Each structure stands twice: as C-alpha cells, then as structure tokens.
C-alpha positions in Angstrom: 126.6 110.8 22.2 123.2 110.3 23.2 121.8 111.0 26.8 118.9 109.7 28.7 115.7 111.9 29.0 115.5 112.5 32.9 119.0 112.6 34.2 121.2 113.1 31.1 123.3 110.0 31.7 125.5 109.2 28.7 124.7 106.5 26.4 127.7 105.7 24.3 127.7 104.5 20.6 130.5 102.4 19.2 132.1 105.4 17.5 132.0 107.6 20.7 135.2 108.4 22.7 135.0 107.2 26.3 136.1 110.0 28.6 136.7 110.1 32.4 134.7 113.5 32.8 131.4 111.8 31.3 131.5 109.1 34.0 132.0 111.7 36.7 129.2 113.9 35.3 127.0 110.7 35.1 127.7 110.0 38.8 127.0 113.8 39.7 123.7 113.6 38.0 122.9 110.0 39.9 123.8 111.4 43.2 121.6 114.6 42.5 118.6 112.6 41.6 118.9 110.1 44.5 119.4 113.0 46.9 116.3 114.7 45.6 114.3 111.5 45.7 115.5 111.0 49.2 114.5 114.5 50.4 111.0 114.0 48.9 110.5 110.9 50.8 111.6 112.6 54.1 109.5 115.6 53.4 106.3 113.4 52.6 107.0 111.4 56.0 107.4 114.7 57.8 104.1 116.1 56.3 102.3 112.8 57.2 103.6 113.1 61.1 102.5 116.6 61.2 99.0 115.8 60.0 98.7 112.8 62.2 99.7 115.1 65.3 97.4 117.8 64.2 94.7 115.2 64.0 95.6 113.7 67.3 95.7 117.1 69.0 92.2 117.9 67.5 90.8 114.7 68.8 92.3 115.1 72.3 91.0 118.7 72.5 87.4 117.3 71.7 87.8 114.7 74.2 89.0 117.2 76.9 85.9 119.2 76.2 83.5 116.4 77.0 82.5 117.3 80.7 81.3 113.9 81.6 83.9 111.1 81.2 84.3 107.5 82.5 87.5 107.4 84.5 87.9 103.6 85.3 86.2 100.4 86.3 87.0 97.7 88.8 85.7 94.1 89.4 86.4 91.2 91.5 87.0 87.5 90.5 86.8 86.1 94.0 84.7 86.6 97.2 85.8 89.4 99.1 85.0 91.6 102.1 85.5 95.0 100.3 86.5 96.6 97.1 88.6 99.7 97.0 88.4 102.4 94.4 92.1 103.9 94.0 91.7 107.6 93.1 95.2 108.5 93.7 96.1 108.8 90.1 93.4 111.2 89.3 93.5 115.0 89.5 90.2 115.3 91.6 90.7 119.1 91.6 89.6 119.0 88.0 86.2 117.4 88.7 83.0 118.9 90.3 81.4 115.5 90.9 82.2 111.8 90.9 79.5 109.5 90.0 79.8 105.9 91.2 77.9 103.1 89.9 78.4 99.8 91.9 76.9 96.5 90.4 77.5 94.5 93.7 76.1 91.3 94.6 76.5 89.9 98.2 75.7 86.6 99.8 72.8 87.9 101.5 69.7 88.4 99.4 67.5 90.2 102.1 65.9 93.4 101.0 68.2 95.2 103.5 71.3 93.9 102.0 74.0 96.7 101.4 77.6 97.8 101.5 79.1 100.6 103.6 81.1 103.3 101.8 84.3 104.8 103.5 87.2 106.7 102.3 90.8 106.1 102.8 89.9 103.1 104.8 88.8 105.1 107.8 86.3 103.4 110.1 86.3 106.1 112.8 83.2 108.2 113.2 84.5 111.1 111.0 81.3 111.0 108.8 78.2 113.0 109.5 74.6 112.6 108.7 72.4 115.2 110.3 73.7 115.4 113.8 74.7 111.8 114.0 78.4 110.7 113.7 78.9 107.6 112.0 81.8 105.1 111.0 80.8 104.9 107.3 79.9 107.6 104.8 76.9 105.8 103.4 74.9 102.6 103.0 74.5 101.4 99.4 71.8 99.0 98.8 72.6 95.9 96.7 70.6 93.0 95.3 66.8 93.9 94.5 67.4 97.3 95.7 70.3 99.1 93.7 72.1 102.2 94.7 74.6 104.7 93.4 76.8 107.5 94.8 77.5 111.0 93.8 80.5 112.4 95.7 80.6 116.3 95.5 84.0 117.7 95.5 84.1 121.3 96.5 86.4 123.6 94.8 89.2 125.2 97.1 88.7 122.3 99.7 86.0 122.3 102.3 83.7 119.4 103.5 82.9 116.7 100.9 79.3 115.5 100.6 78.3 112.0 99.5 75.0 111.5 98.0 73.5 108.1 97.8 70.7 107.0 95.5 68.6 104.2 96.0 66.1 102.4 93.5 63.9 99.4 94.7 62.0 97.2 92.4 58.5 96.6 94.3 56.4 93.4 94.0 53.9 95.5 91.9 56.4 96.2 89.3 56.9 99.7 90.1 60.2 101.2 91.2 60.7 103.3 94.4 63.6 105.8 94.4 65.3 107.9 96.9 68.2 109.9 98.0 70.3 110.8 101.2 73.2 112.7 101.9 76.0 112.4 104.2 79.1 114.8 104.7 82.4 114.6 106.1 83.0 115.9 109.7 85.3 119.0 110.1 88.1 116.7 111.2 87.6 114.4 108.3 89.7 114.3 105.3 89.6 117.2 102.7 89.0 116.6 99.0 92.9 117.0 98.5 93.5 114.1 100.9 91.0 111.7 99.2 92.9 108.7 98.0 90.4 105.7 97.9 86.8 104.9 98.4 86.0 101.7 100.1 83.0 99.5 99.6 82.8 97.3 102.6 80.2 94.5 103.2 79.1 93.9 106.7 80.8 91.5 108.8 78.1 88.8 108.4 78.2 89.2 104.6 80.6 89.3 101.6 80.9 90.6 98.1 80.5 88.0 95.4 82.8 87.4 92.4 81.5 89.2 89.3 80.8 92.5 91.3 82.1 95.6 89.7 82.2 99.3 90.1 82.4 102.1 87.5 83.5 105.6 88.2 82.6 108.6 86.1 83.7 112.3 86.4 81.9 115.5 85.9 84.6 118.0 85.0 84.5 121.5 86.4 
C-alpha cells in the first residue's frame, strides 16, 4: 500500500486490504499535522506581537527622552471674553517650564491691545509685580504686538513666576522685543494647585473667532 510523502496517509490500490487501523493511523497523522500547523501560526503571531510591543516601547522611550514637547492646543470658533487652558490632566511636577504661545486677535486693533493672564479664574490681587499687587498675572499684547508666556514651575512647590515676552513690528520694519516678569504672592496658589490659565480680554474688548493658544512643556 502506498503512502503520501509528507503525512504518510494511506493510498489504497485495488488489491489492498481495507483495515480500520489504517484509517485510524491516517486520522492521527492528520491531527498531528494540523496541530503542528496551528502551533506554528500561534507562535508566529506571538512573535510579531512581541516585536511590535518592543518597537512601541522603544519609540515611547525615545519620545519620553525628548525634553521639549507640545502638550496641547485650543482654539475658539466664536467671539468670547476669555480662553481657558485646562492643565488639570497634566502632571506639572514633571515640567520645569510651560511655554505658552497665544495667537489671539481682538476686536481692538490699537497698539495697546492685550489680554490679561490669570490662573484658576482668580481675579483678586494675588499677583505681584515688584511691589505692586495686581488682579492679573500679566498683560499679553495682541494684534501688531505679539506676546508669549513662560511659566516657571518651581520644584517642590514655592512661588510660581510668569515671564511675558513681547515683540512689536515697528513702522520701519524692525522688531522691538522685551520681557517682563510677574510672580505669585505668598498667599496665591502653589504650582500643585494650578488647574487653569485664563486669557481674558478687557471689558471693552473681545477675543475673535480663530484665535488659538498652544502649550509646550520643558521637562525636568
């Protein structure tokens, strides 16, 4: 009686006896071959999953090693009095600084147009600039003058500092730049209590649709 090359399955000739044990042996060979094939497929899938997981872990490690990252960006589609940055979902203790880049347009086009920055919606005089107590952390210029903010988060708590940069396009084509700083008073929120940053237009002005604010973080 002849047999197949790979799984030794019986191939009867007309003169061969047909016996039950030959069928049973064929079934065992078929079962063994299909099991081995299934095991090979499972092992290959597991190897691919392990390789994908290792590649993903390596990529995440490289991303985590980058000290400067973009955290998020917000925008407004309608006219509004203020734009709020929700920081509650971010572990701020992992960052040395937050860099905030506002691209805000207001109704006012005056050279003095600006928005005020506050935190946690606090409008009381808990902000300090020199010896002055203010009801806002900083004034960020908008329109022809552009400004940005650098929020310094002190490790282990302490008083937060907000640095405001300003760049003005002059009529002669040159740019004039400057920086001013403002800190939180002793009775103001600590870094661990920081939940929101609020960009508020003055009462006589509003923020226009299409305005946006991007937030970047510099890791410790």
